[in-house]
N, C-alpha and C positions, 0 to 999 in steps of 0.2 A: 461474526465476521471480524470484530475488533480483537486484536491480539495485543496481549500485554508485552511490555519491554522484557520481562523475565522470560516469557515463552519464546520470544524472538532470540534471546541470548542463548537459549537452549538448543536452537536449531544449528544444523551443520551449515558450513558456508554455501554448499549447493542448494540446500533447502531454503536458506535465507535469500539467495538470488532468485529462486523460483517464486518465493513469496512476494518479492518486490515486483517481479514481472507480472504476476497475477493481479496484484494490487493496482498496478498502472493500467492494466486492461480493464479492470473493474471500474476505475475512475473514468476512463474514457467512455465506457458504456453508460454510466450515470450522467456524465456531462452531455452526452448525446441525447438521452432521455429527457434531460432538463431543457435542452434547447428546443426540442420538438414538443414540449409540453406534456410528455407522457409521465414524467416523474411526479408523483403525488406528494412525497415527503422529501424535502431537501436536507433533512437531518442526516440521511444515509450518506449523502454526498460529503458532508462535513466530516463525518465519522470515518469515511474511506480515506479522505485526505490525511486525517490525523494518523490513521493506521499506516499509511505509506510513509509519512514523515518519521514515524517511529521506527519503521523497518530500515529506512535510509540512515537514521542516526546510528543504529546498531551496526549497519554495514560499514559506515565511516569509522566507527570505533574499532572495527576489526581490520581496517586498512583495505577494505574492498571498495573499488572505484565505482560509485553508483552510476556514473555516466556511462560506463562500459556495460552496465547491466541491461 
């Protein structure tokens, strides 16, 4: 699930936008599981947040507005 910055930089703008959308949905699901007590390991939540932050950083570097994603 974790994607490196180099891998993200190799994506097209459309693929990068899709990756950000998918990461946001994944974090929402993990946060929901954590709140209901279903999440056994919170390490995945931290890794997902870092992956999203990495993708947003690459998007900002390219001039893609992350708030519009």
